[in-house]
C-alpha positions, 0 to 999 in steps of 0.5 A: 405711710403712717402706722394706722394706714399700714395697719388698715392696708394690712387688715384688708389684705388679711381679710381677703386671705382669711376669706380665701382660706375659708375656701381652701381644702388642701390641708389644715396647716393653712389656717391663719393667725387671728387678730386676737391670737396676734394680740396675745403675742404682744404681752408675751415674755421676751427672754431667751429660751435656749438659756431657759429664760423665757417665761411664756415658753416655760409656762406653755411647756408645763401646761402641755406636759400636765395636759398629757400626763407627762413629766416634761415638754419641749416646744419646737418649730414643727411636727417633723422635728418633734418626731425626729427628736423623739426617735433620735433620743430613744435610739442609742446605738444601731443596728435598730429599727422602727415599726410603723404604718406604711402610710405614716408621716415618719415613713412618707413625709419626713425625708427619710429622717429616721435613716438620716438622723438615727441610722434606723431602718423602718419596718413599714406595715400595711394594716390587714383590716385597711384601717389601723394596725392590730397586735395579732395581724400586723405588729407581732408578725413584723416585730424583729426580736432576738440577737440574729446578727442579720437583723436590726431589732425593733426598738420603737413602735411608732403609731399615728393618731389620727392617720389619714383622718382615721381614729386609731381605737384606743383599746387596740393601742393599749393592747399593743402598748402592753405587749411592747412594754413587756418586750422592752420596746419603746412606744412613740405617738405621732399625735399631730392631730390627736386633738381631733381624736379628743374632740370626736371621742371625748377621751382626755388627752392624758388618756390618749397619751398614757400608752406611749412613752413619748408623744408629738403634738402639733399646734399649727394644724387643726389648732391654727397656731402659726408655728409649733409642735410639742414633744412630751415625755419623761423629764430626763428624756426631754432634757436630752431631746433639748440637746438634740434640738440644739444640734438640729439647729432648732433652738429658738431664742426669743420664743415667747411670742410663738409660745403665746400664739400656741397657748392661745390656739390651745385655749380657744381653738380646740373647742372648735374642732368638733364642728370641722368633723360635722362639716366633713360629714356634710361634705361627704354625704352631699358628694356621696348622694351625687355618686362620688365614691368616698374612699375612707370612713369620715371619722374626723376632718378629712374626706377622700373622694373618687369622682370616677363613678361619674366619669369625672376626672379629679383634674377636671374637678380641681380645675373647675373648682378653681375657676368658680367666681368664688374659687375653691382650692384643693390639689388632691383627692383629700379634702380637709376641713379646719376651723376657718373653713366656710360652710358655704364653700362646702355647699358650693363644692357639692353644688359644683359636682351637681352642675358637672354631673348635669353637664355630663348627662347633657353630653351623653357622657354620664353613666346610667345611675345604676352603673354609677352606684355600682362603681361607688360600691365596687372596684379600685379607684386607680390610686395606690393609696387613698391620698393621691395628688392630682396627676399621680399614677397609681404606682407613683402615689 
Protein backbone atom coordinates (compact mmCIF):
# COMPACT_ATOMS: atom_id res chain seq x y z
CA UNK A 1 0.00 0.00 0.00
CA UNK A 2 1.38 3.44 -0.94
CA UNK A 3 1.82 6.16 1.67
CA UNK A 4 -1.07 8.31 0.27
CA UNK A 5 -3.34 5.24 0.35
CA UNK A 6 -2.33 4.50 3.94
CA UNK A 7 -3.06 8.09 4.90
CA UNK A 8 -6.45 7.99 3.22
CA UNK A 9 -7.37 4.77 5.02
CA UNK A 10 -6.19 6.19 8.33
CA UNK A 11 -8.10 9.41 7.70
CA UNK A 12 -11.37 7.56 7.23
CA UNK A 13 -10.82 5.54 10.40
CA UNK A 14 -9.95 8.67 12.36
CA UNK A 15 -13.06 10.47 11.13
CA UNK A 16 -15.16 7.56 12.37
CA UNK A 17 -13.37 7.66 15.72
CA UNK A 18 -13.92 11.40 16.08
CA UNK A 19 -17.63 10.93 15.35
CA UNK A 20 -17.86 8.23 18.04
CA UNK A 21 -15.97 10.40 20.55
CA UNK A 22 -18.51 13.14 19.93
CA UNK A 23 -21.18 10.79 21.30
CA UNK A 24 -19.15 9.42 24.23
CA UNK A 25 -19.91 10.91 27.65
CA UNK A 26 -17.65 8.69 29.78
CA UNK A 27 -14.88 11.22 30.42
CA UNK A 28 -12.87 14.05 28.89
CA UNK A 29 -9.71 11.92 28.66
CA UNK A 30 -11.04 10.28 25.50
CA UNK A 31 -10.56 13.36 23.35
CA UNK A 32 -8.48 12.58 20.29
CA UNK A 33 -5.63 14.58 18.73
CA UNK A 34 -6.68 16.77 15.83
CA UNK A 35 -4.86 16.73 12.50
CA UNK A 36 -3.61 20.25 13.18
CA UNK A 37 -2.21 19.16 16.54
CA UNK A 38 -0.39 16.22 15.01
CA UNK A 39 1.07 18.42 12.28
CA UNK A 40 2.72 20.58 14.93
CA UNK A 41 4.57 17.52 16.24
CA UNK A 42 6.42 17.29 12.91
CA UNK A 43 8.13 20.61 13.58
CA UNK A 44 9.04 19.79 17.21
CA UNK A 45 12.64 19.44 18.30
CA UNK A 46 14.02 15.93 18.65
CA UNK A 47 16.43 16.23 21.55
CA UNK A 48 16.73 14.07 24.66
CA UNK A 49 14.83 15.69 27.52
CA UNK A 50 16.45 13.45 30.16
CA UNK A 51 19.66 15.23 29.18
CA UNK A 52 17.83 18.64 29.17
CA UNK A 53 18.40 18.77 25.41
CA UNK A 54 14.89 19.09 23.99
CA UNK A 55 14.09 22.70 23.09
CA UNK A 56 10.35 22.21 22.54
CA UNK A 57 9.87 20.56 25.93
CA UNK A 58 11.98 23.20 27.69
CA UNK A 59 9.99 26.02 26.05
CA UNK A 60 6.66 24.42 26.94
CA UNK A 61 7.69 23.96 30.56
CA UNK A 62 8.77 27.58 30.73
CA UNK A 63 5.44 28.68 29.25
CA UNK A 64 3.42 26.77 31.86
CA UNK A 65 5.64 27.99 34.69
CA UNK A 66 5.08 31.60 33.61
CA UNK A 67 1.33 31.04 33.15
CA UNK A 68 1.00 29.70 36.70
CA UNK A 69 3.34 32.23 38.32
CA UNK A 70 5.72 29.51 39.51
CA UNK A 71 9.48 29.30 39.06
CA UNK A 72 9.68 26.03 37.15
CA UNK A 73 7.66 23.23 35.57
CA UNK A 74 8.12 19.55 34.78
CA UNK A 75 6.35 17.77 31.90
CA UNK A 76 5.22 14.23 32.78
CA UNK A 77 3.09 11.51 31.26
CA UNK A 78 0.09 11.65 33.63
CA UNK A 79 -1.67 13.50 36.42
CA UNK A 80 -1.17 10.55 38.73
CA UNK A 81 2.57 10.91 38.20
CA UNK A 82 2.61 14.68 38.78
CA UNK A 83 0.53 14.32 41.95
CA UNK A 84 2.68 11.51 43.30
CA UNK A 85 5.92 13.28 42.39
CA UNK A 86 4.72 16.35 44.27
CA UNK A 87 3.80 14.38 47.38
CA UNK A 88 7.04 12.37 47.33
CA UNK A 89 9.19 15.46 46.85
CA UNK A 90 7.48 17.37 49.66
CA UNK A 91 7.58 14.51 52.18
CA UNK A 92 11.06 13.84 53.55
CA UNK A 93 10.74 11.55 56.55
CA UNK A 94 7.77 9.60 57.93
CA UNK A 95 5.65 9.53 59.98
CA UNK A 96 3.61 12.08 58.06
CA UNK A 97 0.11 12.47 56.65
CA UNK A 98 -1.81 14.30 53.94
CA UNK A 99 -5.23 15.87 54.48
CA UNK A 100 -7.58 15.66 51.49
CA UNK A 101 -11.20 15.38 50.42
CA UNK A 102 -12.56 11.84 50.71
CA UNK A 103 -13.49 11.92 47.01
CA UNK A 104 -10.16 13.29 45.82
CA UNK A 105 -8.22 11.64 43.04
CA UNK A 106 -5.18 11.01 45.26
CA UNK A 107 -7.42 9.06 47.64
CA UNK A 108 -9.63 7.10 45.25
CA UNK A 109 -7.88 6.75 41.91
CA UNK A 110 -4.11 6.62 42.37
CA UNK A 111 -3.72 3.05 43.68
CA UNK A 112 -2.75 4.15 47.20
CA UNK A 113 0.28 5.87 45.67
CA UNK A 114 0.87 8.12 48.68
CA UNK A 115 1.32 5.07 50.89
CA UNK A 116 3.45 3.22 48.34
CA UNK A 117 5.76 6.02 47.23
CA UNK A 118 5.83 8.33 50.26
CA UNK A 119 4.93 6.11 53.25
CA UNK A 120 2.21 8.67 53.98
CA UNK A 121 -1.16 8.28 55.60
CA UNK A 122 -4.21 10.06 54.20
CA UNK A 123 -6.61 11.93 56.44
CA UNK A 124 -9.73 11.88 54.28
CA UNK A 125 -12.48 14.36 55.04
CA UNK A 126 -16.08 14.55 53.83
CA UNK A 127 -17.09 18.21 53.37
CA UNK A 128 -19.84 19.10 55.82
CA UNK A 129 -21.45 21.42 53.29
CA UNK A 130 -21.53 18.66 50.66
CA UNK A 131 -19.60 20.79 48.19
CA UNK A 132 -16.06 21.70 49.30
CA UNK A 133 -13.82 21.60 52.34
CA UNK A 134 -13.90 24.64 54.62
CA UNK A 135 -11.32 25.78 57.14
CA UNK A 136 -13.46 25.79 60.28
CA UNK A 137 -15.76 22.84 59.64
CA UNK A 138 -13.40 20.41 57.89
CA UNK A 139 -9.73 21.36 57.96
CA UNK A 140 -9.11 22.53 61.53
CA UNK A 141 -10.86 19.59 63.24
CA UNK A 142 -8.83 17.10 61.18
CA UNK A 143 -5.35 18.63 61.26
CA UNK A 144 -2.83 16.51 63.14
CA UNK A 145 -0.41 18.81 64.93
CA UNK A 146 2.17 18.52 67.70
CA UNK A 147 4.60 15.79 68.66
CA UNK A 148 2.34 13.04 70.01
CA UNK A 149 4.22 9.87 69.06
CA UNK A 150 0.93 8.05 68.40
CA UNK A 151 0.17 10.28 65.39
CA UNK A 152 1.40 11.09 61.89
CA UNK A 153 1.45 14.91 61.69
CA UNK A 154 -0.22 16.67 58.78
CA UNK A 155 2.51 17.84 56.42
CA UNK A 156 0.40 18.55 53.31
CA UNK A 157 -3.10 19.81 52.63
CA UNK A 158 -3.96 18.56 49.14
CA UNK A 159 -7.00 20.17 47.52
CA UNK A 160 -8.59 19.45 44.14
CA UNK A 161 -10.19 21.97 41.80
CA UNK A 162 -12.46 21.03 40.16
CA UNK A 163 -13.58 17.91 42.04
CA UNK A 164 -16.51 16.04 40.46
CA UNK A 165 -17.02 19.13 38.32
CA UNK A 166 -17.48 21.42 41.33
CA UNK A 167 -15.53 24.66 41.64
CA UNK A 168 -13.70 25.18 44.93
CA UNK A 169 -14.36 28.82 45.95
CA UNK A 170 -11.11 30.75 45.67
CA UNK A 171 -11.81 32.76 48.80
CA UNK A 172 -11.99 29.59 50.90
CA UNK A 173 -8.82 28.23 49.31
CA UNK A 174 -7.03 31.42 50.29
CA UNK A 175 -8.24 31.11 53.90
CA UNK A 176 -7.06 27.50 54.11
CA UNK A 177 -3.73 28.44 52.55
CA UNK A 178 -3.15 31.31 54.98
CA UNK A 179 -3.67 28.98 57.94
CA UNK A 180 -1.51 26.25 56.40
CA UNK A 181 1.37 28.64 55.85
CA UNK A 182 1.08 29.93 59.39
CA UNK A 183 1.44 26.32 60.61
CA UNK A 184 4.22 25.41 58.16
CA UNK A 185 1.99 22.98 56.23
CA UNK A 186 2.51 22.54 52.49
CA UNK A 187 -0.36 23.29 50.08
CA UNK A 188 -0.64 21.12 46.95
CA UNK A 189 -3.34 21.37 44.29
CA UNK A 190 -4.55 18.64 42.01
CA UNK A 191 -5.57 21.02 39.24
CA UNK A 192 -6.24 18.41 36.59
CA UNK A 193 -9.29 20.43 35.54
CA UNK A 194 -8.20 23.84 36.80
CA UNK A 195 -8.52 25.04 33.20
CA UNK A 196 -12.30 24.61 33.59
CA UNK A 197 -12.27 26.84 36.68
CA UNK A 198 -10.44 29.51 34.69
CA UNK A 199 -12.89 29.19 31.81
CA UNK A 200 -15.96 29.46 34.05
CA UNK A 201 -14.85 32.11 36.56
CA UNK A 202 -12.50 34.25 34.50
CA UNK A 203 -9.87 34.07 37.25
CA UNK A 204 -6.37 33.81 35.82
CA UNK A 205 -4.42 30.57 36.11
CA UNK A 206 -1.78 32.45 38.09
CA UNK A 207 -4.37 33.70 40.60
CA UNK A 208 -5.84 30.20 40.97
CA UNK A 209 -2.38 28.72 41.61
CA UNK A 210 -1.09 31.45 43.94
CA UNK A 211 -2.28 29.89 47.25
CA UNK A 212 -0.40 26.65 46.53
CA UNK A 213 3.23 25.64 46.82
CA UNK A 214 2.84 23.15 43.97
CA UNK A 215 0.19 22.43 41.35
CA UNK A 216 -0.48 19.52 39.01
CA UNK A 217 -2.13 20.50 35.71
CA UNK A 218 -3.45 17.96 33.20
CA UNK A 219 -3.14 18.67 29.49
CA UNK A 220 -4.77 15.45 28.25
CA UNK A 221 -8.24 15.86 29.79
CA UNK A 222 -10.29 18.87 28.75
CA UNK A 223 -7.48 20.36 26.65
CA UNK A 224 -7.24 17.22 24.54
CA UNK A 225 -3.50 16.54 24.23
CA UNK A 226 -2.70 12.85 23.68
CA UNK A 227 -0.36 12.68 26.70
CA UNK A 228 0.76 14.89 29.51
CA UNK A 229 0.47 16.68 32.83
CA UNK A 230 2.70 19.39 34.22
CA UNK A 231 3.94 19.87 37.79
CA UNK A 232 4.81 23.45 38.74
CA UNK A 233 6.55 24.84 41.81
CA UNK A 234 9.83 26.33 43.09
CA UNK A 235 12.94 25.73 40.98
CA UNK A 236 14.78 23.58 43.52
CA UNK A 237 11.64 21.58 44.17
CA UNK A 238 11.20 20.82 40.47
CA UNK A 239 14.86 19.79 40.20
CA UNK A 240 14.28 17.23 42.94
CA UNK A 241 10.99 16.13 41.38
CA UNK A 242 12.85 15.52 38.11
CA UNK A 243 15.14 13.16 40.02
CA UNK A 244 12.15 11.28 41.41
CA UNK A 245 10.59 11.22 37.93
CA UNK A 246 13.65 9.32 36.76
CA UNK A 247 13.38 6.98 39.77
CA UNK A 248 9.69 6.38 38.92
CA UNK A 249 10.71 5.43 35.36
CA UNK A 250 9.02 8.55 33.99
CA UNK A 251 11.83 10.21 32.06
CA UNK A 252 10.92 10.82 28.41
CA UNK A 253 13.73 10.83 25.91
CA UNK A 254 12.60 12.48 22.65
CA UNK A 255 9.62 14.26 24.24
CA UNK A 256 9.39 17.18 21.80
CA UNK A 257 6.47 15.80 19.83
CA UNK A 258 4.40 15.24 22.97
CA UNK A 259 5.28 18.68 24.33
CA UNK A 260 4.37 20.28 21.00
CA UNK A 261 0.95 18.61 21.06
CA UNK A 262 0.43 19.79 24.65
CA UNK A 263 1.46 23.31 23.70
CA UNK A 264 -0.99 23.29 20.78
CA UNK A 265 -3.78 22.11 23.08
CA UNK A 266 -3.09 24.92 25.54
CA UNK A 267 -3.09 27.52 22.76
CA UNK A 268 -6.13 26.36 20.81
CA UNK A 269 -8.37 24.28 23.06
CA UNK A 270 -8.44 26.23 26.31
CA UNK A 271 -10.69 28.74 24.57
CA UNK A 272 -13.22 25.98 23.83
CA UNK A 273 -13.85 24.84 27.41
CA UNK A 274 -16.56 27.38 28.23
CA UNK A 275 -18.77 25.85 25.55
CA UNK A 276 -18.50 22.44 27.23
CA UNK A 277 -20.05 24.01 30.34
CA UNK A 278 -22.89 25.37 28.21
CA UNK A 279 -23.50 21.87 26.83
CA UNK A 280 -23.48 20.39 30.34
CA UNK A 281 -26.14 22.84 31.50
CA UNK A 282 -28.18 22.15 28.37
CA UNK A 283 -28.11 18.43 29.11
CA UNK A 284 -28.89 18.97 32.79
CA UNK A 285 -31.86 21.21 32.10
CA UNK A 286 -33.29 18.88 29.47
CA UNK A 287 -33.04 15.81 31.69
CA UNK A 288 -34.31 17.62 34.78
CA UNK A 289 -37.40 18.80 32.92
CA UNK A 290 -38.22 15.15 32.17
CA UNK A 291 -37.91 14.10 35.82
CA UNK A 292 -34.28 12.97 36.08
CA UNK A 293 -32.65 13.97 39.35
CA UNK A 294 -29.46 16.02 39.00
CA UNK A 295 -27.28 15.00 41.93
CA UNK A 296 -24.87 17.93 42.05
CA UNK A 297 -24.73 21.52 40.81
CA UNK A 298 -23.61 21.70 37.19
CA UNK A 299 -20.77 24.19 37.55
CA UNK A 300 -18.46 23.07 34.75
CA UNK A 301 -18.52 20.13 32.32
CA UNK A 302 -19.99 17.28 34.41
CA UNK A 303 -23.57 16.17 34.97
CA UNK A 304 -24.40 13.54 37.61
CA UNK A 305 -27.78 11.91 37.06
CA UNK A 306 -30.26 9.65 38.82
CA UNK A 307 -33.17 8.45 36.67
CA UNK A 308 -34.85 6.43 39.42
CA UNK A 309 -37.54 9.11 39.98
CA UNK A 310 -38.86 7.82 36.63
CA UNK A 311 -38.38 4.19 37.76
CA UNK A 312 -35.67 4.02 35.10
CA UNK A 313 -32.56 2.03 36.16
CA UNK A 314 -29.18 3.40 35.14
CA UNK A 315 -28.22 0.09 33.50
CA UNK A 316 -31.31 0.27 31.28
CA UNK A 317 -30.53 3.82 30.21
CA UNK A 318 -26.93 2.92 29.38
CA UNK A 319 -27.98 -0.14 27.37
CA UNK A 320 -30.65 1.71 25.40
CA UNK A 321 -28.25 4.55 24.63
CA UNK A 322 -25.72 2.06 23.30
CA UNK A 323 -28.41 0.43 21.15
CA UNK A 324 -29.43 3.63 19.35
CA UNK A 325 -28.90 3.68 15.55
CA UNK A 326 -26.27 6.31 16.33
CA UNK A 327 -25.00 4.98 19.67
CA UNK A 328 -24.31 7.10 22.74
CA UNK A 329 -21.71 5.75 25.16
CA UNK A 330 -21.46 6.18 28.93
CA UNK A 331 -20.80 3.74 31.76
CA UNK A 332 -21.80 5.54 34.94
CA UNK A 333 -24.12 8.23 36.22
CA UNK A 334 -21.42 10.80 35.41
CA UNK A 335 -21.80 12.44 32.00
CA UNK A 336 -18.80 14.52 30.91
CA UNK A 337 -18.74 17.08 28.11
CA UNK A 338 -15.53 17.83 26.22
CA UNK A 339 -14.57 20.08 23.33
CA UNK A 340 -15.31 17.31 20.81
CA UNK A 341 -18.77 16.49 22.24
CA UNK A 342 -21.50 16.73 19.64
CA UNK A 343 -24.41 19.03 20.61
CA UNK A 344 -26.63 16.60 18.68
CA UNK A 345 -25.58 13.81 21.05
CA UNK A 346 -26.76 15.93 23.99
CA UNK A 347 -30.15 16.42 22.32
CA UNK A 348 -30.34 12.74 21.38
CA UNK A 349 -29.79 11.62 24.98
CA UNK A 350 -32.55 13.93 26.19
CA UNK A 351 -34.74 12.56 23.39
CA UNK A 352 -33.99 8.98 24.45
CA UNK A 353 -35.06 9.68 28.04
CA UNK A 354 -38.24 11.26 26.70
CA UNK A 355 -38.92 8.09 24.68
CA UNK A 356 -38.20 5.80 27.63
CA UNK A 357 -40.48 7.88 29.84
CA UNK A 358 -43.27 7.47 27.31
CA UNK A 359 -42.69 3.72 27.15
CA UNK A 360 -42.95 3.49 30.93
CA UNK A 361 -46.18 5.48 30.80
CA UNK A 362 -47.67 3.16 28.18
CA UNK A 363 -46.82 0.10 30.32
CA UNK A 364 -48.30 1.71 33.40
CA UNK A 365 -44.91 1.73 35.14
CA UNK A 366 -44.35 5.48 35.28
CA UNK A 367 -45.09 7.11 38.63
CA UNK A 368 -47.55 10.00 38.69
CA UNK A 369 -45.92 13.31 37.76
CA UNK A 370 -46.31 14.65 41.29
CA UNK A 371 -44.50 11.57 42.63
CA UNK A 372 -41.72 11.97 40.05
CA UNK A 373 -41.16 15.55 41.14
CA UNK A 374 -41.19 14.55 44.81
CA UNK A 375 -38.54 11.93 44.15
CA UNK A 376 -36.49 14.51 42.27
CA UNK A 377 -36.51 16.81 45.28
CA UNK A 378 -36.12 14.27 48.06
CA UNK A 379 -34.53 11.02 49.10
CA UNK A 380 -31.29 9.15 48.64
CA UNK A 381 -30.48 8.04 45.10
CA UNK A 382 -29.05 4.82 46.52
CA UNK A 383 -25.43 5.54 45.62
CA UNK A 384 -22.56 5.88 48.05
CA UNK A 385 -21.22 8.94 46.23
CA UNK A 386 -22.53 11.01 43.35
CA UNK A 387 -20.16 9.14 41.03
CA UNK A 388 -21.32 5.54 40.56
CA UNK A 389 -20.40 3.13 37.80
CA UNK A 390 -23.22 0.90 36.64
CA UNK A 391 -23.72 -2.23 38.70
CA UNK A 392 -22.05 -0.89 41.84
CA UNK A 393 -23.99 -1.23 45.06
CA UNK A 394 -24.07 1.62 47.49
CA UNK A 395 -21.37 0.24 49.75
CA UNK A 396 -19.14 -0.54 46.75
CA UNK A 397 -19.42 2.77 44.88
